[in-house]
N, C-alpha and C positions, 0 to 999 in steps of 0.2 A: 312276701315274708316265707312263703311255699321252697323257695330255691334257699334259702338260708334255714329254716328248719326241716327242710331235706339234708343237708348238710351236716345240720350236728346231727343229725339220724348217722349219716354214715361214719363221721369220726367219732362216735361212741359204740357204732357195730351194733345199733341196732335198728338194721333198717325196715321198711315195712316190708310183709312176705306176701308175693301177689302167687296169687295158680291161677293160669291161663287157662280158659277154657274154650277150646278152639285153636287150629293149627293153621288157617287158611289164607285169603287173597291178604288181612288184615289182621290176623290171630299172629303168622311167625314174623311181620314187621313190629310188631307192636310187641311184642316178646324181646327182638333183637334190639328193640330202639329201649326197653327200658335196662337191657343188660351193659349195652354199651355206653347209652349217654347218660344214665340217671340216677345220682349220687343218692344213697338213702331208701331205693327200692330195690327188692331181691328177686327174679322170678326163680321161685321156690320151686313152681312144678307146672307140665304142660299135661294137658288133657288133651288128645285129639282119637277119634274113631281108627284113626291110621297113626298106627305108632311111628313110623317112617319120618311124617311129617311134624307132626310134636319134636323128634328127634334130628327134624332138619332144622328146626329155629335154633336148638343150641348150638347145633352145627355152625351156624352160619356164624352165631356170637364166639367161636373158638371153646367151645366147651364139648368135647365129647367124651366125656368117662360117664357113661349115663347109669342110671339106675332104670329098670324097668320096677313098676310094682304092681300088681296084683288088689292091695288090700289097702284100705288106712293106716295099717299098722306099718306095713312097706314103705307107702311113700313120709309117714312122719321118720319111720329109721333114715331114709337116704335124705328127708332135709336136717334133722337134726345133727347128721351127720358130713355135712355142707356141703349134698353130692347133690347134682341135676335129677329128677326126675321125671320120668314121665308114665304116662299110661293111659289106657283106654277107657277108663270110666270117667268121666267130669264128676261125677259125684263124691268119689275121694277127694278132689278139692276143696270143696264145701262141710269134709269131717275133717280134713287135716288138723290136728293140733297146730302142725306149722304152716298154717297159712292164718295171715289175717284179713286178705281183700279178696274177693273173686270175681277176676273179669270174663265176663260173658262175652264171650267172642265167637257164638256158637251158628249166629244168624239164624238159629231154629226154635219157634213157640214151646213146641212139646220140650225139648231139650231144656234149653229157658226156663223155664215155668219151675222142672224140674229142679234146677240147680238152684234159682231164688229160693223156695220153697227149705229147701234143704241147707243154704248154708245159713239162714236167717235163723234154723234151728240150731245150730253150731257156733251163732253167735258170727258171723261173718257179714262183714259189708258185701255189697253186690256195686257194679259198676261197671255196667257195658254200652254197647251199638247194638239194641237189640229191640229198633221200635217198634218193631210187627207185636214183642210181646208187650210193652211197656202201652200199647197204645189200645191193647186189650185188655189186659186185667192190669193195668200199674195203680189203678186205687187202691187194692186189695191186695196185690204185693207192698207197697206204701204203709199198710196198714197193719201188714203180718212182720215191716224193719221195725216199723218204729212200736211195735210189743217185742219184739226183742233187743231193742236198744242198738239197732244199727242203721247204717245208711244202704237207702235203695235207690240208685241215678243210674240217667244216660252220662256219655262220655261229654267230656269236652272233645272237640276237632270234630265230629259229626255235626251236621245243620242244628238241631235241635238244641245243641250243650251252645253252640256259638251264639244262637239265637237267644238265648235263655240269660247269657252273658251280658251282650249287648243290653237287652230287657233293661235285666238291674240295672246295668250302668244308666241307662236312660233316666229311670225312676229317681236314681239318686242325685240327680241333674234336677230333679224336680217337674218334670216331663211325665206326660201320659201317653204309652203310646197305645197307637191304634192298630198299626195290622201289623205284622210277624210276617214277610215274606221272605221267599225260597228263590232262587233262579237257575231255571233249566233250559237247555242249550235246544230239546226236541221233547214230543211227548207223542205216541201214535198206540192208543189204545190196543191195538189188536197184533202189535208184536208178539213172536213164541221166541221159545228156546230155538226154534229151526233158521229164524230169519234173523237172529242174533248168537248164532254159533261163531260165526267167525271173528265177529268184531271182541268174543270174549275169549275165545282163542289169543287173538292178537294179546291181550293186557295178561293171559293168565286167570282168568276168571270163571265161574260155573255159569252157563248158559243163561239157567233160568235164575241167578241172579243180575245179569246186566236185563233180563225183559222184565224184571220190575222196575229197572231204573226206568226202562225208555215206554211200559204200557201206562205210568202215571199210579204204579200202585207203592213205591217205595216215597218217593215223594207225599204220600196222602199219607202215608202212616206219620212219614218225621213231622206233617205239619199237625197231626192229632196229637204228637208227644208235647209239640208245642203249645195247642190248645188248652190242653190238659192239665198244665201246666202252670198257665195263666189264666185259666176261665174263657178263654178266646172261645168265636163261635166260630162258621163258615158263613159267608154272603148268603149263597145258594148248596144245594146238592154237587156236590163233585169241585167247588171253587170256584168264581172267575174263570181264573189259569187266563189271563190277559195275553195275546199274542202281538208281538212288536219285531218291525224288524230288526235284522240278527246286528247285534255291535250298539242300539238305541242305548245310552245311559240309562240307569236305572232312574234316578232323577227327572229326566225327563219322561219316562214310560206311565212311572205312579201319574201322572198328571191327567192319565184317561180314566182312572178308577174315580168313580160316583162318589166325590165329596160325603154325601147325605149317609151312606156307606158305613163312616168313620168317627162321624162327630158325637153317635149318641152310641151306648150300649157299650159292653165289654171292653167291642174290640173284635178283627176279624183273622183270621188266618188265612196266608193265599201265597200264589207265585204266579210268577210271568216268564214264556216263554222267549227268550233273546234278546232278552238284556242283556248289557252288561254293568259290570262284569260276572263272569258266570267260571266257576256255579260258586258264588257269591250269595251272602244272605241281606236284608236291607230291616231296618223297622221305620215306620214312619208314625211320626209322634207330635203333639200337641202342646203346645204351651200360649197360654192364653195372658201371660205375666208381661206388662212392657219390659222392665226390663230385661229378663230375658230376650225377649224378640229386638231389642235394639243392640243389645250384645251379637244377637248371632246376626244380624244384617252386617255388624263389624267383622263376624267372622266366616264372613260368605259362606252362608249355610242358608240365605234368603230371610225373602219377609214373612213368613210366618204367617198364619198361625202351624202351618202343617211342617214339619220336618223331618226328612231322607237322613237315616243314621245307615254308612253302609259299611259291611265288612265281608273285603275283597276276596277273600279265601277262607275254603277249611280245611287241616291238614289230617283229620283223621289222628293216626295212631301215633304221630310225632307231638298229639297233646295231651294225646290221657293220660301221662303221667297228673299232669294236673289235680284231675279228677279223683286218681288214687289219693293224690296227698291229701285234698278235703274231706276226701271221707274218711281215710285212717287218721288224722292229725289234729280236725275241727268239728270232724262230727255233719260236715255240710253238704249238701248235693249240689251238683252244679243245675241238675233239672229233673227233680219228680213229682209225680201227679199231685194234684187235688185228691179233695175225700170221694169225688163224683165224677167221671166224663164229661167231659162236655163236647168233645165231639167223638166218634165213632168212622172205623174205615169199614163200607158196606161191600159184599160179594157185588158183582155186576159181570154177566152173561159176553165174552169175550167174542162168544158167535154163539148162533140157534144151541140150544140144548135141550136133549130128547129125553123121555122118561126111563132111568137106571143105569145114567151114565153118572159114573164118580167124577165127582169133583175135586182136581188135583193142584189146587192151590195155587199159593203166590208165585208169579214169575216161573207158568206156565201155558198149558193150551187153551185151559174151560173159561178162566175168571181175570178181569181184574179191581182194583179197590178203589172208591173214591171217598171223599167224606164227604160226611153227613152228622149234624148234629144231633146229639143224643138223644137230646128229647122227641125228636123225630125219631129216630130210630125204635125207641122201644113201643110209640106210640102205634107204629109201623108194624111193628116186630120183622123189624129186616137179620138178613145174615150177617153175624159179625164178617168179616173176609179173615181173621184168625183162630176163626172155628169152623171154616168151611170145607178146608183140605179132608177126602175122604168121606166127607158127606155124597149120599145118594139120592137123587131127583127122583123125585116124585109127579110131576107136572110136566110138559114140555117148555123153556123157557126162551124167548126170542133175544136175538142179540141186544147189547145195552139193555136189557132191563135187568130191574135190581131183584133181587132174592131175595125171598122172606125167610123164615126159619120152618115155618108148616111145608114150605116145597120139598123140604128133607126128609129124610132119613139120616142120622146122623152116627158118627161110627161109636163103637165100644168105648165107654167115658174112658176123658186121657182128663192128665193133672189141666189141661188149660180149660177143659169143659167145667171140672169141678171148680177152678176157680172165676169163670165167670159168673156162673150159677153163685158161689159166695159172695161177688162182688153185687150184683143185682138183685139178691133177696138173701142178706146176710139176719144171719141166726142165732 
């Protein structure tokens, strides 16, 4: 349906107009993918703190006659004249009349928060790869989007979106998902930008971003996003994080998970290190239906009642168009939070920390993030990882110790803090 409806938009000359916020490792190829390969969608404008990066995306797509805009009027004038436009101000995309969907590829919590709130107030859908933002204040953003009559969603192609598609597919077959799982190649909580610099350079990525992958923070945010969309929980602080011999088929690896954790309650999110296929995702689901079990045996899916469904890949920007179309055409979110957080990501000391130190945030030198159930976070007053950057410690913290809000002086109030307070203390 999506492909046919996009083709109809293309033939009618009425495409979905997208403003791309962020022109980094994913932002540039995402923009090029939409321009080259997706009928019915137009990249109307690109915003980046570095204009040359925004221009590079258009250049790679063969569009070199660009307008540079510093105001909303300038952005709209270029769009309505059919001219590609770039800007340093991401908020202009959210305000522009010539943009229908804002694509948040900033990979930045504060920028993403400002972008989303502005977009909703101007009637724009927001689609993104910003798990850090969604896992921190997703419910309040979802509420604001609902009030504005627009969609707030994480995108297909990233692990949470791919997992949610699989989750809905399994539910549609009448089975009950009990574990939404991710597959990782390695995890070392103590990696830093210094240890990851050469790997980042090899792939043209930023060292802190690669560090967040290696130290477990990124997968924590991703699994929190799927938990908050499904009301699942974690079995323990930090998740189980089962480690198996490299290349072990995931269907075999999951046999090491205690069945008692899966059979009762809303289910859990977790991950396995070393399993294959990597980097894939999987869901364990239960069916007590004898007819299901009979045919699942015939389909070579096992004896049941527990079944393992595997998606062996996620292709990031190559799959993002589906989420844009679902939001704009059908008002359907690929993955969006429930009304309350189920799982949060909490700040944990990467090394011994001293009073007066300023916390440096995600993928850097002082902290790593790990999942914890939201009721525990609230009861113990734990510090969300998404709020930690810029906070100043008021006591000594030992390596691997979890931080509390009372342990820090928060920086001057940011949009993310305002949203978090509104989310936890709605008034």
